[in-house]
ROLUM-668309 format. One record per residue (C-alpha): residue in three letters; x, y, z. Coordinates in steps of 0.25 Angstrom, whole numbers, plus 2048, in hexadecimal, padded with zeros to 3 digits. Layout:
ALAXYZ ...
END
This chain:
UNK7AE82184C UNK7BB824851 UNK7C781F84A UNK7C8813854 UNK7BA80F853 UNK7BB80E844 UNK7C8807845 UNK7C27FC84D UNK7B57FC843 UNK7C07F9839 UNK7C77EE840 UNK7B77E8842 UNK7B77E6832 UNK7C47E482F UNK7CE7DE839 UNK7C87CE83C UNK7C97CD82C UNK7D97CE82A UNK7DF7C4820 UNK7E97BA822 UNK7F67BB81E UNK7F97B5810 UNK8037AA80E UNK8037A5801 UNK7FF7AB7F3 UNK7F27A57F1 UNK7ED7A57FF UNK7E47B17FD UNK7DC7A67F3 UNK7D979E802 UNK7CC7A1809 UNK7CD7A9817 UNK7C47A3823 UNK7BF7B0821 UNK7BA7AD813 UNK7B47A2818 UNK7A97A7821 UNK79B7A581C UNK7967B1818 UNK7897AF81B UNK78C7AF829 UNK7977BA82A UNK7907C4820 UNK7827C6825 UNK7827D5827 UNK7877E081D UNK7907E4829 UNK7937D5829 UNK7977D7819 UNK7A17E381B UNK7A77DD825 UNK7AB7CF81E UNK7AB7D5810 UNK7B07E3811 UNK7B87E681E UNK7C07D881E UNK7C67DC810 UNK7CD7E7818 UNK7D67DD81F UNK7DE7DD813 UNK7E17EB812 UNK7EA7E981D UNK7F27DE823 UNK7FA7DA82F UNK8037CE829 UNK80D7CF81E UNK8077D080F UNK7F97D4815 UNK7F27E2813 UNK7F47ED809 UNK7FF7F3813 UNK8037F2821 UNK80C7E4821 UNK8187DF81B UNK81B7D880E UNK80D7DC807 UNK80A7E67FF UNK80F7F2807 UNK81E7EB805 UNK81D7E77F7 UNK81A7F67F3 UNK8247FC7FC UNK8307F47FE UNK8327F17EF UNK8358017ED UNK83E80E7ED UNK8358127FB UNK83A807806 UNK8427FB808 UNK8437F2812 UNK8527EE814 UNK8597E1818 UNK85E7E5826 UNK8677D982B UNK85F7CD830 UNK8527D782F UNK84A7D7820 UNK8517CF818 UNK8457C5818 UNK84B7BD80E UNK84F7C9805 UNK8417CD803 UNK8407DD805 UNK84E7DC7FC UNK8457D37F0 UNK83A7DD7F2 UNK8417E97F1 UNK8497E67E4 UNK83D7DF7DE UNK8407D07E1 UNK8327CD7E2 UNK8307BE7DD UNK82D7B57E9 UNK82C7C17F2 UNK8237BC7FD UNK81B7CA800 UNK8177CB7F1 UNK80F7BC7F1 UNK80A7C17FF UNK8057CE7FA UNK7FE7CA7EE UNK7F77BE7F6 UNK7F17C9800 UNK7EC7D27F6 UNK7E47C67ED UNK7DF7C27FC UNK7DA7CF7FD UNK7D47D07F1 UNK7CD7C37F4 UNK7C77C87FF UNK7C07D47FB UNK7BA7CA7EF UNK7B77C17FB UNK7B07CD801 UNK7A77D27F4 UNK7A37C47F4 UNK79E7C5800 UNK7987D17FD UNK7917CD7F3 UNK7897C07FA UNK7847CA804 UNK77F7D37F9 UNK7777C67F5 UNK7717C4801 UNK76E7D4804 UNK76C7D97F7 UNK7687E67FE UNK7767E8803 UNK77F7F37FB UNK78A7F07FB UNK7937F57F1 UNK79B7FE7FB UNK79F7F0801 UNK7A57EB7F1 UNK7AB7F67EF UNK7B47F77FA UNK7B67E87FA UNK7B97EA7EC UNK7C27F77EF UNK7CC7EE7F9 UNK7CB7E47EE UNK7D27EE7E5 UNK7DB7F37EE UNK7E27E57EF UNK7E17E37E0 UNK7E77F27DE UNK7F47EE7E5 UNK7F57E07E1 UNK7F57E77D3 UNK7FF7EF7D6 UNK8087E57DD UNK8067DA7D4 UNK8037DF7C7 UNK7F77D47C3 UNK7EE7CE7CC UNK7E37C47CC UNK7D47CC7CB UNK7CA7C27D2 UNK7BD7C67D9 UNK7BC7BA7E1 UNK7BF7B57EF UNK7C37A87E8 UNK7C97AB7DC UNK7CC79E7D3 UNK7DA79B7CA UNK7D37A37BE UNK7D07B07C8 UNK7DF7B17CC UNK7E47B47BF UNK7EA7C07BE UNK7E67CC7B6 UNK7F07D67B1 UNK7F37E27B7 UNK7EB7EB7AF UNK7DE7E47B1 UNK7DF7E37BF UNK7E27F37C1 UNK7D47F47B8 UNK7CD7EA7C1 UNK7D27F57CE UNK7CF8017C8 UNK7C17FD7C5 UNK7BE7F67D1 UNK7C28027D9 UNK7BA80C7CF UNK7AE8047D0 UNK7AE8027DF UNK7B48107E4 UNK7A58177E3 UNK79E80D7EC UNK7AA80F7F8 UNK7A8817803 UNK7B0825800 UNK7B482780D UNK7C0829812 UNK7C881A816 UNK7D381E81F UNK7CA826829 UNK7C281E835 UNK7B481D832 UNK7AB81282A UNK7B581181E UNK7C2810826 UNK7CC807820 UNK7C4803814 UNK7C3803806 UNK7BB812801 UNK7BC81A7F3 UNK7C68227F6 UNK7D08157F8 UNK7CA8117E9 UNK7CE81F7E5 UNK7DD81D7EA UNK7DD80F7E2 UNK7D98137D7 UNK7E181F7D8 UNK7ED8167DA UNK7E980C7CF UNK7E98167C3 UNK7F581D7C9 UNK7FC8117C7 UNK7F480D7B9 UNK7FF80D7B1 UNK8068007B9 UNK7F97F97BC UNK7F57FA7AE UNK8017F47A8 UNK8007E57A5 UNK80F7E57A2 UNK8177EC7AC UNK8247E57A7 UNK8247EB799 UNK8297FA79E UNK81D800798 UNK8128057A1 UNK80380B79C UNK80281A79C UNK7F881F7A7 UNK7F382979E UNK7ED81E792 UNK7E981579F UNK7D981879F UNK7D08177AA UNK7C181A7AB UNK7C08237B6 UNK7B282A7BD UNK7AD8277AF UNK7B982E7A7 UNK7C48297A0 UNK7D182C7A8 UNK7DF8287A7 UNK7E78217B3 UNK7EC82D7B8 UNK7DF8377B8 UNK7D982B7BE UNK7E382B7C8 UNK7E08397C9 UNK7D08387CA UNK7D382E7D7 UNK7DB8367DE UNK7D18427DD UNK7C58377E1 UNK7CF8367EE UNK7D28457EF UNK7C28487EE UNK7C083E7FA UNK7C7846802 UNK7D5842803 UNK7E084A807 UNK7EE84B80D UNK7EF84B81C UNK7F6859821 UNK800850827 UNK807843820 UNK80983A82B UNK7FA83C830 UNK7F6831825 UNK80082782E UNK7FE82983C UNK7F8820845 UNK7EB824841 UNK7EB829834 UNK7DC826834 UNK7DA835834 UNK7E2838828 UNK7DA83E81C UNK7E6839813 UNK7E682B813 UNK7DC82380A UNK7DC81580E UNK7E480F81A UNK7E5801822 UNK7DE804830 UNK7E880183A UNK7E57FF849 UNK7F07F7852 UNK7E57F385A UNK7D97EF851 UNK7E07EB844 UNK7EA7E083F UNK7F07E9834 UNK7FE7EC835 UNK8077F582F UNK8167F1831 UNK81D7FC828 UNK824804835 UNK8257F883C UNK82E7F1831 UNK83580082F UNK83880383D UNK846801842 UNK8457F784F UNK84A802859 UNK84180C852 UNK835804853 UNK8387FF863 UNK83980E867 UNK82B810864 UNK82780386A UNK8237FB85D UNK82B7F2853 UNK8337F4848 UNK83A7EB83D UNK8447F4837 UNK8437F2827 UNK83C7FD81D UNK84280881A UNK84281380F UNK84B812803 UNK85781A800 UNK84D8207F3 UNK8428237FE UNK84C82D804 UNK8508337F7 UNK8418357F4 UNK83E83A802 UNK84A8447FF UNK85483F809 UNK864841805 UNK86F837808 UNK873839819 UNK86483E81D UNK85F834825 UNK85383B82B UNK84E84181F UNK850851824 UNK857855819 UNK851862813 UNK84B85B807 UNK84684E80C UNK83684B80A UNK82F84F818 UNK829840817 UNK83683A819 UNK83483C829 UNK825838828 UNK82982C820 UNK837826827 UNK83E824832 UNK84D82882F UNK85982D837 UNK85682E845 UNK84B82684C UNK84382B857 UNK838825860 UNK82A829860 UNK82F83386B UNK839838864 UNK84383086B UNK85082B864 UNK84F81B85F UNK85B813861 UNK86480885C UNK8677FB867 UNK873802867 UNK86F80E86D UNK87181685F UNK86581F85A UNK85E81984E UNK85F81E842 UNK85981A834 UNK86381C829 UNK85B81F81C UNK86781D813 UNK86C811818 UNK861808811 UNK8657FC809 UNK85F7F1805 UNK8677E980F UNK86D7F081A UNK8717E5820 UNK87E7E6827 UNK8817F6827 UNK8807FF831 UNK87180482E UNK86C7F382E UNK8607F9837 UNK85E807835 UNK860806827 UNK85280F820 UNK84A81A822 UNK83F812829 UNK82E813827 UNK82781F82F UNK81B822828 UNK81181D831 UNK80E824840 UNK81681A84B UNK80A813853 UNK81381385F UNK806808865 UNK808800859 UNK8067F185A UNK80D7E4853 UNK81A7EC852 UNK8147F884E UNK80D7F0843 UNK8007F5848 UNK7FD80384A UNK7F180D847 UNK7F681283A UNK7ED80F82F UNK7F680C823 UNK7F4817818 UNK7F380E80B UNK7EC81A803 UNK7EC829804 UNK7EA8377FF UNK7FA83B7FB UNK7FB82E7F3 UNK7EE8337EB UNK7F68427E9 UNK80183C7E5 UNK7F98317DB UNK7F283E7D5 UNK7FD8467D3 UNK80783A7CC UNK7F98377C5 UNK7F98457BE UNK8098467BB UNK8068367B4 UNK7F983F7AA UNK80384B7A6 UNK7FE8537B2 UNK8098597B8 UNK8098657BD UNK80186F7CB UNK7F88647CD UNK80185A7CE UNK8088627D7 UNK8028647E0 UNK7FD8567E3 UNK80B8537E5 UNK80E85E7EF UNK80085C7F5 UNK8088507FB UNK8168547FD UNK810862804 UNK80885D80F UNK817857814 UNK81D863811 UNK82785E807 UNK82A8697FA UNK8218697EF UNK8278617E2 UNK8218617D3 UNK8188547D1 UNK81F84B7C7 UNK81F83B7C7 UNK82D83B7CD UNK8298467D9 UNK81B83C7DD UNK8228307DE UNK82C8367E6 UNK82083D7EE UNK81882D7EE UNK82682A7F8 UNK8288367FF UNK818834803 UNK814826803 UNK82081E808 UNK81D81380F UNK80F81380B UNK8128087FE UNK81080E7F1 UNK81F80F7EC UNK81F8037E5 UNK8118087DC UNK8198147DB UNK82580F7D6 UNK81E8067CC UNK8168107C7 UNK8228197C5 UNK82A80E7BD UNK83480E7C8 UNK8328027CF UNK83B7F97C9 UNK8478057C7 UNK8558057D0 UNK85280B7DC UNK85980D7E9 UNK85E7FD7EB UNK8557F87E2 UNK85C7F37D4 UNK8517EF7CA UNK8527E37C5 UNK84D7DC7B6 UNK83F7DB7BD UNK83F7E97C2 UNK8427EF7B5 UNK8387E57AD UNK82C7EB7B7 UNK8297DB7BC UNK82C7E17CA UNK8217ED7C9 UNK8187E17CD UNK81B7D57D8 UNK81A7C67D2 UNK80C7C17D3 UNK80E7B37DD UNK80F7A57D7 UNK80379F7DD UNK7F87A97D6 UNK8007A67C8 UNK7FD7977CA UNK7F17977CE UNK7EB7A47C3 UNK7F579F7B9 UNK7FA7AD7B8 UNK8097B27B3 UNK8127B77BD UNK8147C77BC UNK8207C97B3 UNK82E7C77B7 UNK82B7BD7C4 
END
């Protein structure tokens, strides 16, 4: 089938199951109308089962409303992982973007009482409960059809559930481990972070052999689905972060040593760094490689990428999924010059400029030591439209983004509307709908460049610095023509920003490198930062009351 045909097929599987907007922190406990459909009438054949119990779960991977989906929407996982870090900021611009000091509080790690934190928890728990309901449907179908081989269906849904748990563990530390679509109060009791992490690892290791080994990001029967390379990526990411995830007291300043955290992998006992490398190598063995051209991964039709591992399928004419980050970042006139719209908000921090090699006064990233990815990642300096015509402000002067003028609040400054380098990473779809929020670029969640950097970092943490680690780091750098570097933990952390900026990994990286609560540009550490409280977000109070669990320390 061609790309368009497969996207239509994907729509048939997923589109009609889009989840509703969550409004309260216990709404995930309420049944949805789909859950009340009589399964005996709705699920008569194996095809019915796939549509209702497997394909339905992919509605929770993307989203079109606040706090829904793993990426693409605002006030959800992506914002919590991006605008709380040294990578990006949403400055207050006069009457724009104050939003009751939400964005300032996120950047300063004042997390208590912020709506996106509770709404994101609710989204993740509802997605997990939906997976539980699907597994119950599969088991019920199996009772009447014992001849049916349903292991692959179960594995796919369990994989999605493990992925949602991964994000919940990363954001909130402690989570309830429930396997029912109608959990009791006792089921919602929070488990320790290490216990929840072990659960995710066990699930992914058990289900991976039952998954398709095919690519998920390209048109075909497995387009947009949870396949074995997706499971391997998540396992590698868990092991890379194991010192964080296996630490049940993240406030005492002491973490377990990844060399001493043991796992059974492929029948052998390995430490965390060895286990991470093992699953990175499994991904390599399945045929993933770096794209020759960096930008190919983010094209309007990036299904051709040989690097992308897991994406959220996008098609403005077929799906409700949205990608708002370009829309939010562009100046109004810049977006209008492309026939789209913009909200003139998010931009790079000054720390990000330094990592990319800019020096004070360089506004367009053309200095001799600037990483080649700067101009591929940011709009900065003079702005042009898709026809390379100069974009003008309302007064007729050129629109110039001023990267060094950014601050937490740029109100009443000459650069109130133009401060900051803006997001550019995805190719602009000039025919995008919903102000440009709906385009044809599939949203990149996991890709192979990250795999190489994970393996390099795991080697360094395991005491394996040297030529092989250097080769991994410089494979990513040479792809864009960047000069070689020696692989050190510092150079890997910098490389992760250079390569993965705007992809939602910075908070995860900063916590792993133990710098999330430190001083950086415009972020002054609070006592909560110093004590490690802010490395996880607070648990919504409604869940604590219902389950009798205690709040995370410091909230």
